[in-house]
N, C-alpha and C positions, 0 to 999 in steps of 0.2 A: 909601322902595320901592323907586325908580328904581337906588340906588347899590348897595341889598343885592342885587337881582335880578343885578347886572351883576356882582357878586362869586361869587353863588352861579354862573351862568352860568361861572364861570374867568375873567372879565374884570378887570380894572383900572379900579376906579370912579374919576371926575373926581377926587371927594370922599370920603375916605373915610369910612363911618359911625361915629360916635361909641359905643363898645356897652361895659357895665361891668356886671356880675353886682353892683350895687351896693345893692343894698335896704335891708340892715343899715344901711350908711351913711346911706343915705338917709332913713331912719326918723329915726336920732341928728338928723339935720340940721335934719329937720323937728319936733324937739322933741317928736316924739312917743313912747309907751311901745308896743315892740313890740306886746305879750300885747294891748293896746287895740286897734292896728294891726290887726292879723290876723283881727278879726273885727267888723270896722266899716266898712260899704263907703264910706261920706263920707270918714273916714279913708285909707282906703285909694287911694281916688282921689286923694284933694288932696295926699296924700306923691308919689304917682305923678306926677301935674302938676306938681306946684310942681317938683321935682326935675329932671325935662326942662327947665323953663324954668330955672331955677336954675344947672345944670351944662351945657345946651345938648346932653344926652344925643341921640341919633338914634333911641331907643326906650323905651319903659315895659316894665319886666322884671316882671311880676305874679307872683313864684315863691311869696312868702306863706311857706307851710310844704310838707313831705311829707305832712300828716296831713288835706287834708281831706274827700277821698273815704274813706280808711279810717275815720274817725270816721263815718260815715254806713252804713259797713260792721258798725260794734262795736267795733271795737278802741280802746282806751283813749289817750290822749293827754295830756302832761302838759307847761307852760309858763307862765311867769311873767314879771313885768315884762319885762326885756328879752331874755329867754333863750326864743330859738321853742320851739315845740312840738313835742314827739319823740312816736311810738308808743311805749306801753307795753300790759300787760295785754292780748298780744296774741290772737287766737283759736286754738283748738285745731285742727293739721292733719289733720282727720278726714274722712271720706265724708259723715256727716251735717251738720258743721258747712256744709260747701260744698254741700250739697245746700239746704239753707237760705237761702243770700245770694240775693240780687236784685240785680239793677243800680239805684242809687240814682236819684232822681227828683233831680237837678241843682239844679231851677229852685224847689223847694220844702222840701229837705231840709238838717239839718246848717246849715252855713256856705257851703253852694253859692250861695243866691240873694244874700248880701252878696259875693261872688268875683266873679258873672257881672253883679251889678249896677257896679262897681265897674271891669270891664274894659268893661262900655257907657259909664261915665262917660268913661274916657279915652277911647276912640276917639271920642265926640261932640266932646271939647274940642280934639283933633289931626287928625281926618279921617285919609287916608293921609299927612300930613306926616310923623310920626313911625310906628315899627314897635309895633304893642302885643301882647304878648308875652304869653304866659298859659301853663301847665306843667302837665305830666301825669307820670306813671310809666311804664317800660316792664314789662310783663307779669313779668319773671322778678324785676326789684327790688321789684316791690309783691308779690309770693309774700313778700318778708321783710319788706315792710310790716305786711301781713297775718298769719302766722305767727308773725313773730320771726326773726331773723337766724339761728340758731343749725339750728332745725328748715329753713329754706329749705334750707341747705348740704347738710343730711343726707340731703333729700329724692331728689337725683340717685342716691343708692346704694340707700335702703330701699324707696321707691316711687315711681320714674320716672312710669308713667302716673299717680299722683294729681298730681305736680306738672305734667302738662301738663294736663290737666283742671282744675288750679285756674289755670294760665295763660290756657287757654281762657276762662273767665271772666272774668279779671282785664283780657283782650282786650278785652272786652264793656265791661267799666265804664270802661275808658280811652278807648274809641273814643267811647263817650256821653259823656264828662266833654269830651272835645276837640270834639265836635260841639255842645256847648251853650256854648262859649266863643268857638268860629265865630261860631255865632248872636249870640250878645252883643256881638261885634266886634271879637275877635282876629285879629289875621291870620297869627301865629306860637305854635307850642307851642314851649318847651323840654321836651324828651322826656329825661327824668333815665333814667337807668342803672347809679348810680354802684355797685349791690352785682352789677352782673355784670362787671365790670373785670378787670385781670390781676392787680390785688392780691386777687382774693377766691376767682376762677374759673381753672381749667385753662383753655387754648385748644379741646379736645376740648367740653369742658361747655359754654364759651358758645358753640360751634357749634351744639350740639346742643340746648341748653337755653333761653339767650338769643335768641340770632343770629333763629329762625323768627320768633317772636313778634313779638319789635322791628320787623321786616321788614315783619309783618302791619300791625300797628296805623302803623307809618308811609306806610303804602300808604293806608291808610285815612283818613289824618290828609290826603294829597293830594290824595285824590279828592275830601273834603270843600274844599280849598281851603286848607288849612291850609299855610304854610311850617313845616318841620320841621328844630330843631337838636337835634342827638341829644347828649350828655352824658352819660361815663361817668368824666369824669374820666381818662382814660386817656391814657399818657405809653410805651407798648410796642408800638414798632411792627408787633409780629406782631398784635395786636388790632386796631391802627388800619389795616390791610390789610381786614381784612374788614371794619370800620366803615365804611370807603368803600365798603362794597359793598351796603349799606342802603338804598338810595335816598332818604336823606333830604337836604336840603338843604345842611346843613352841617353836620361833625361837629367838636364841639370837642376840644381836644387839651388834657390837665392841666399844669398850669405847671410841672410836672418834665419833660414831653416836650421833644426835641429838635424844635423847630415848622420850624425851616431844612428841619434833614434829611427831618421827615417832607413837607415840602412838595415836596421834589427827588426822594422815593420816585415812581417812575411808579404803583405799584399804591398809592400810599395821596394824595397832592396831584393825579394826575391825573384820577381817577375822581370825587373829591369836592374841593370847597369845606370848607376848614378853618376853625375859630374859634379865638381864642385869643390869646396864654398868657400875659400879663404876671402873675408874680409876687403874688396880692395883699397876701401876709403880707411877702416877704422886700423886696419893690419899693415898692408902694403906700402898706403901713403903717410901713414900718419904715425904708426908704430917705428919701435926702434928694430934694428935690426936683431937683435936678441927675441923682441919678440915674433919679428915675422918668424925665425928660424922654430919656435917653441909653438908657436899655431899652425905652422905647416908639421913640423913633426908629430904634433897632438893628433890632427888629422889622418896622417899615415899611420898611425898606430892604432888608433879608434876607427878607423873605416877602411881604410886600402888593405891593410893586412885578412881583411875579413874575405877581401874578392868582391869581383863585380863594381869597382869604382876607378874612376879618373880624376885625378886632382885637378884643380883649374880654380880660378880667381870666381866667385860669384856673381860678379858683373865688370864694365870696362875697368882697367888699369886706370886709375887717373893720370893727365898727362905731368903732372907735378912729382909724380912718385920717386924718390931717390933711388937713382940709382944701386946704389948699394944696396937697398931693401929686396929689386928684385935678384939681383946676385944671392942675395941669402938665401931666397925663397927657393932660385935653380938649386942652388949647391945642398938646400935640404932634399928635396926632392931627388937630386941623382944619385945622393948618398943611400936610397930605400933600396933593399933587396928582400926579396921575397923570402 
């Protein structure tokens, strides 16, 4: 917590925290099937605890999947074996449907109890020695998970007022979900907004429809006591300049972004701690051990030494990543000294 707080405040931690979006890889290393993992509190917590101990991570990242809260709202999901659950059979984007929805009781409905129990077990295991990180979706991205991606992208043109009303409701859902995770023991939330990045939205639409609601929810989380790590897998500096003003604790930069340039930009690296952005496929999965060590050392030297940076993978570390490569990454980060 001390090291993370130092970086969030713009400083250089004496020891760089070891973070990775490693859940799929960790489930494989634990010999578990993902579909069982995603709904069993004991398996979920055991995988998180064992992976932290096995690889010396400084956080337990309980992403699980994007579906937990949307299943409770009536959205269909599909997943099997080691394929993560995804949303299907979306709700109709109508006023009648929206008016019929209520904020779920995360302590008693769907997979909520299992997820919260897993967070509690991980926090009990590590206390404040390791960061326990839950997850939520920002309101604009939540609209896509509720109604489907195509309707969510059309709503700014067809019915912007309905879109805003939907985001008002989904902000309530996500604030409550974050509150329950905090109550269970989470130190932080991974605040996902990948439907709001430059690969799908214009900057004008991001500022009108995504930014204000993400900012509102992030402020609520911080009032609750949660650290907020905002992730839109963004690499466009125009978007990152605004994301740096969200009031979150760190902005995650996608693996294709120029992180040294972003850190040097006073409108990006100045107001915000940045997180990322080792390439999970080209480096961690497909690279050699030497290439992993080199890429990691280069990022530590070019960005971490300047302060206000938490090294991480840019996206989820693939299941098939070689164990030796993950160990090479961890060992290189562990060798960092301010």
